[in-house]
NUDO-402100 format. One line per 3 residues: number of its first residue (from 0); for each residue x, y, z of N, C-alpha, C. Coordinates in steps of 0.1 Angstrom, whole numbers. Atoms other than C-alpha are relative to their C-alpha. Example, Ala and Ser with C-alpha at 12.3 -4.5 7.8 and 13.67 -1.06 7.14 Angstrom:
BEGIN
0> 9/-12/0/123/-45/78/9/12/0  -9/-11/0/137/-11/71/-8/11/8
This chain:
BEGIN
0> 0/14/0/614/970/-9/11/-6/-10  -10/7/8/640/947/-23/-7/-10/-9  8/8/10/627/931/-55/3/-14/0
3> -3/14/0/645/898/-51/-6/-8/12  5/8/-12/632/889/-16/-13/5/5  13/-6/-5/602/912/-10/1/4/14
6> -1/-4/-15/616/920/25/4/15/1  -4/-14/-3/620/955/39/12/0/9  -12/-1/-9/653/966/54/-4/8/12
9> 1/-8/-12/653/979/89/11/10/1  -10/-11/-1/670/1012/92/1/4/15  -1/-5/-13/683/1027/124/-10/11/3
12> 10/-10/-2/661/1057/120/-14/-5/1  13/7/0/630/1035/113/-2/-7/14  1/7/-12/638/1015/144/-2/10/12
15> 2/-10/-11/641/1046/166/-14/6/0  14/-5/1/608/1060/153/-10/-10/5  10/10/-5/590/1027/159/1/-1/15
18> -1/1/-14/604/1026/194/-7/12/7  6/-12/-6/592/1062/201/-15/-2/0  15/2/1/557/1053/189/-5/-10/10
21> 4/10/-10/556/1022/211/0/6/14  -1/-6/-13/568/1042/241/-12/10/3  11/-9/-1/542/1069/235/-14/-8/2
24> 12/8/-1/514/1043/230/-1/-7/13  0/7/-12/523/1024/261/0/10/12  -1/-10/-10/528/1056/281/12/-4/10
27> -11/5/-9/561/1040/295/11/10/-1  -12/-8/0/591/1060/305/-2/14/1  1/-14/-2/597/1096/313/-3/7/-13
30> 1/-7/12/601/1108/277/-14/-3/-7  12/4/6/571/1089/264/-12/6/6  11/-5/-7/547/1100/291/-1/16/-1
33> 0/-15/0/558/1137/291/-3/5/-14  2/-5/14/554/1139/253/-15/1/-3  15/0/2/516/1133/256/-6/13/7
36> 6/-12/-6/496/1165/262/-8/-3/13  8/1/-13/483/1168/298/5/-12/8  -4/12/-8/502/1136/309/10/4/10
39> -10/-2/-11/522/1135/341/9/-12/0  -10/11/-1/554/1115/345/-1/-6/13  1/8/-13/554/1088/371/12/-9/0
42> -12/9/-1/585/1070/383/-4/-14/0  2/14/1/589/1033/379/-5/-6/13  4/5/-13/585/1027/417/-14/4/2
45> 14/-4/-2/553/1047/418/-10/-7/-8  9/6/9/538/1029/389/-2/-15/3  1/14/-4/543/995/405/10/-9/-8
48> -10/8/8/570/984/380/12/-4/9  -11/4/-8/597/963/397/9/-9/-8  -10/8/7/628/944/388/-5/-15/-1
51> 4/14/2/622/909/374/8/-9/9  -7/9/-8/632/879/395/4/-12/-8  -3/13/6/650/847/384/2/1/-15
54> -2/-1/14/663/857/350/12/-9/-4  -11/7/5/686/837/328/13/9/0  -13/-7/-1/723/847/330/2/10/-12
57> -3/-8/12/723/861/294/-9/12/0  9/-11/-1/696/886/305/3/9/13  -4/-7/-12/714/900/336/13/8/-3
60> -11/-8/2/738/929/336/13/-5/7  -13/5/-6/763/914/361/7/-11/-8  -7/10/8/769/885/337/9/6/-11
63> -8/-7/11/782/909/310/10/9/6  -10/-10/-6/800/934/333/13/-7/2  -12/7/-2/825/907/341/6/-5/-13
66> -5/6/13/829/897/304/4/11/-10  -5/-11/9/839/931/289/14/-4/-4  -13/5/6/868/922/266/0/-14/-5
69> 1/15/4/856/886/261/-5/-1/-14  5/3/13/850/871/227/-12/-9/0  13/7/2/816/858/215/0/-4/-14
72> 2/5/14/805/839/184/-14/5/-4  13/-4/5/777/855/164/-3/-8/-13  4/8/11/758/832/141/-9/8/-9
75> 8/-7/10/745/847/109/-6/-10/-10  6/9/9/720/829/87/6/1/-14  -6/0/13/736/819/54/14/6/-2
78> -14/-5/1/770/833/63/8/-6/11  -10/5/-10/801/824/83/-3/6/13  1/-5/-13/800/827/120/11/11/2
81> -8/-12/-2/815/861/131/4/0/14  -5/-3/-14/837/866/161/-2/14/3  2/-14/-5/827/897/181/6/0/14
84> -5/-2/-14/842/911/213/-9/10/7  8/-9/-8/821/927/240/10/11/5  -9/-11/-3/837/962/244/-6/9/11
87> 7/-9/-10/811/978/267/-13/-6/5  13/4/-7/783/969/292/-3/12/8  4/-12/-8/765/999/305/-14/-2/6
90> 12/2/-7/738/997/331/-8/13/0  9/-12/0/708/1021/330/-2/4/15  3/-5/-14/700/1042/361/-14/0/3
93> 15/1/-2/663/1033/359/-3/-10/11  4/9/-10/644/1014/385/-3/-14/-5  2/13/6/639/985/361/13/-6/-5
96> -12/7/5/664/960/348/3/4/-14  -3/-5/14/679/978/318/15/2/-1  -14/-2/3/713/978/302/3/-1/-15
99> -4/1/14/731/980/269/14/-6/-1  -13/7/3/759/960/254/5/5/-14  -6/-4/12/783/970/227/11/-10/-4
102> -9/10/5/800/944/206/8/5/-12  -7/-4/11/827/949/180/5/-12/-8  -5/11/9/834/927/149/7/6/-11
105> -8/-4/12/852/928/116/-8/12/-7  7/-12/6/844/962/100/-6/-3/-14  6/3/13/837/945/66/-11/-10/1
108> 10/9/-2/812/921/81/-14/6/-4  14/-4/3/776/922/68/-9/-4/11  9/3/-11/753/924/98/-11/11/-1
111> 12/-9/-1/718/940/96/-6/-1/13  7/1/-12/696/948/125/-9/-13/0  9/12/-1/679/916/137/4/-9/12
114> -3/9/-11/679/887/161/10/-10/-4  -11/9/3/711/867/162/3/-9/12  -4/9/-10/723/837/181/14/3/3
117> -14/-3/-5/754/844/202/4/-12/9  -5/11/-8/776/819/220/12/6/8  -12/-3/-8/800/823/249/1/-12/10
120> -2/12/-9/815/795/271/-7/1/13  6/-1/-13/801/808/304/-15/3/-1  14/-3/1/767/820/291/-8/-10/-9
123> 7/9/9/760/793/265/-5/6/-13  6/-6/12/739/799/234/-13/7/3  12/-8/-3/712/825/234/-2/10/-12
126> 3/-10/11/695/851/211/-2/14/5  2/-15/-3/696/889/212/-3/7/-13  2/-9/12/684/916/189/12/10/0
129> -11/-8/2/715/934/176/-2/10/-11  1/-10/11/717/966/156/13/7/-2  -12/-7/2/747/981/139/-1/14/3
132> 0/-14/-4/755/1015/153/11/8/-6  -11/-7/7/788/1024/137/9/-10/-7  -10/7/7/814/1012/113/12/9/-3
135> -12/-8/1/849/1026/115/12/-8/-1  -12/6/2/885/1018/113/3/-11/11  -2/10/-10/883/998/146/-9/-12/-2
138> 9/11/2/854/977/134/-14/4/-1  14/-2/1/817/972/131/-5/-1/15  6/0/-14/799/981/164/-14/-4/-1
141> 14/5/0/767/963/172/-5/2/15  5/-2/-13/745/972/201/-13/-8/3  12/7/-5/720/952/221/-5/8/12
144> 6/-7/-12/696/969/246/-10/-9/6  9/10/-8/679/948/273/-7/9/10  9/-7/-9/649/963/291/-9/-10/5
147> 8/10/-6/632/940/315/-8/5/12  8/-4/-12/603/947/339/-8/-12/4  9/11/-5/582/924/360/-14/6/2
150> 13/-5/-1/545/927/360/-8/-7/11
């Protein structure tokens, strides 16, 4: 715990562990279901999971695929707005609507894992959960993973 704010920091390892626990508890996904003793894996189509309909543009893969190389504005609470560039949009090969985005910003920027407001002229203003995944000579890389299923 941080003595000045009383808030806990989210670490990449902690986030991965929490995600694994949630996947196991929900029995969702191939890895989660197969990790449970005696469980059988079921494909998304067989489980009745389907792609969602009528999503906002900022939650659809095609909106980002055409914007690779484009600049976005990342708003940080209590800090200056940070310019980031979308360097990769990768679609998952699952039956549900799932994709990841990789943004790159100034390597000296202070960005912790959390929900941030992003802006782009064609997508408008929206919020995504971003997590720093690497910091190198090219910059700070931030990843957003979008997993959407319809029920």
